[in-house]
C-alpha positions as CSV (number, residue, x, y, z in Angstrom):
1,X,2.2,-1.4,7.5
2,X,-1.2,-2.1,6.0
3,X,-2.3,0.4,3.4
4,X,-6.0,1.3,3.1
5,X,-7.8,3.2,0.3
6,X,-11.3,4.5,1.0
7,X,-11.5,2.3,4.2
8,X,-10.7,-0.9,2.3
9,X,-7.5,-2.8,2.7
10,X,-5.4,-2.3,-0.5
11,X,-1.9,-3.7,0.6
12,X,-0.8,-5.9,3.4
13,X,2.6,-5.7,4.9
14,X,3.5,-2.7,2.8
15,X,6.9,-1.0,2.8
16,X,7.0,2.8,2.3
17,X,9.9,4.5,0.5
18,X,10.4,8.0,-0.7
19,X,10.7,8.8,-4.4
20,X,11.4,12.5,-4.8
21,X,8.2,14.3,-3.6
22,X,6.2,11.1,-3.7
23,X,5.7,8.0,-1.5
24,X,5.7,4.5,-2.9
25,X,4.1,1.6,-1.1
26,X,5.0,-2.0,-2.1
27,X,3.0,-4.8,-0.6
28,X,0.7,-7.8,-1.2
29,X,-2.7,-7.4,-2.7
30,X,-5.1,-10.2,-2.1
31,X,-7.7,-10.9,-4.8
32,X,-10.7,-13.1,-4.2
33,X,-11.6,-16.1,-6.4
34,X,-14.6,-18.3,-6.7
35,X,-12.9,-20.5,-4.1
36,X,-12.3,-17.7,-1.6
37,X,-14.9,-19.2,0.8
38,X,-12.4,-22.2,1.1
39,X,-9.5,-19.9,1.8
40,X,-8.1,-19.9,-1.7
41,X,-7.1,-16.3,-2.7
42,X,-4.6,-15.0,-5.2
43,X,-1.8,-12.7,-3.9
44,X,0.2,-10.3,-6.0
45,X,3.0,-7.9,-5.0
46,X,2.3,-4.5,-6.3
47,X,3.6,-0.9,-5.9
48,X,1.4,2.1,-5.7
49,X,2.4,5.8,-5.4
50,X,1.0,8.8,-3.7
51,X,2.1,12.5,-4.2
52,X,0.9,14.7,-1.3
53,X,-0.1,18.3,-2.2
54,X,2.4,19.6,0.4
55,X,6.0,18.2,-0.1
56,X,6.6,18.7,3.6
57,X,4.0,15.9,4.2
58,X,6.5,13.4,2.6
59,X,9.1,14.4,5.2
60,X,6.5,13.9,8.0
61,X,5.6,10.4,6.6
62,X,9.2,9.3,6.4
63,X,9.8,10.2,10.0
64,X,7.3,7.4,10.9
65,X,9.5,4.7,9.4
């Protein structure tokens, strides 16, 4: 899945896993460079986490995978 934050693409081809009452997303983050107009970007694999206010939302999210 692609993971967006504030309407901006944060992670491409992310994998979601449960970690207790939190969700972890691991995927590729693309960073622009001065040569981005030529198609040269840097990619880094990162992991970000999210903890919903309601733990039941973690169960609902995991039902989607």
